[in-house]
C-alpha positions as CSV (number, residue, x, y, z in Angstrom):
1,M,0.0,0.0,0.0
2,T,1.3,3.4,-1.0
3,K,1.1,6.1,1.7
4,T,0.4,9.7,0.8
5,L,1.3,12.7,2.7
6,I,-1.6,14.4,4.6
7,T,-1.5,18.0,3.5
8,A,-5.0,19.1,4.8
9,P,-5.2,20.4,8.3
10,N,-4.9,17.4,10.6
11,I,-4.3,19.0,14.1
12,S,-7.3,19.9,16.1
13,D,-5.3,21.9,18.7
14,H,-3.0,23.7,16.2
15,D,-2.6,26.7,18.5
16,D,-1.2,24.5,21.3
17,V,1.2,22.8,18.9
18,Y,2.4,26.2,17.7
19,Q,2.9,27.2,21.3
20,L,4.9,24.1,22.1
21,I,7.3,24.9,19.2
22,I,7.6,28.5,20.3
23,D,8.2,27.4,23.9
24,M,10.9,25.0,22.7
25,H,13.0,28.0,21.6
26,R,12.6,30.0,24.8
27,G,16.0,31.1,26.1
28,M,17.9,29.8,23.1
29,T,20.4,31.6,20.9
30,D,19.7,31.7,17.2
31,E,22.2,28.9,16.7
32,E,20.6,26.8,19.4
33,S,17.1,27.4,17.9
34,Q,18.3,26.3,14.5
35,S,19.8,23.1,16.0
36,A,16.5,22.5,17.9
37,N,14.6,22.9,14.7
38,A,16.9,20.4,12.9
39,K,16.6,17.9,15.8
40,L,12.8,18.2,15.8
41,I,12.7,17.7,12.1
42,L,15.0,14.6,12.2
43,T,13.0,13.1,15.1
44,L,9.7,13.5,13.2
45,V,11.4,12.2,10.0
46,N,12.5,9.2,11.9
47,H,9.0,8.6,13.2
48,I,7.6,8.9,9.6
49,G,10.2,6.4,8.4
50,D,9.1,6.4,4.8
51,I,11.5,8.0,2.3
52,N,8.7,8.7,-0.3
53,L,6.6,10.6,2.3
54,I,9.7,12.5,3.4
55,R,10.6,13.3,-0.2
56,E,7.1,14.5,-0.9
57,A,7.2,16.7,2.2
58,T,10.6,18.2,1.3
59,D,9.4,18.9,-2.2
60,I,6.2,20.7,-0.9
61,A,8.2,22.8,1.6
62,R,10.8,23.8,-1.0
63,E,8.3,24.6,-3.7
64,S,6.2,26.7,-1.2
65,I,9.2,28.7,-0.2
66,L,10.4,29.3,-3.7
67,A,6.9,30.4,-4.8
68,W,6.7,32.7,-1.9
69,R,10.2,34.2,-2.7
70,D,9.3,34.7,-6.3
71,K,6.2,36.7,-5.4
72,E,8.4,39.4,-3.7
């Protein structure tokens, strides 16, 4: 069975999740925050464990940023 990435809103308490991420950075330097983001990403990628889903997510993220940049 092929899995597909869920791109529709899938978190009922998105404000709480956002706050958790903001709180993770409290008291950190910019460098520490970047490292924390990288560790969070790698932890979640490990949890996903499917290279095709991870590829799809990285493609979506990259395309989104490049499209946003090109609008400026």
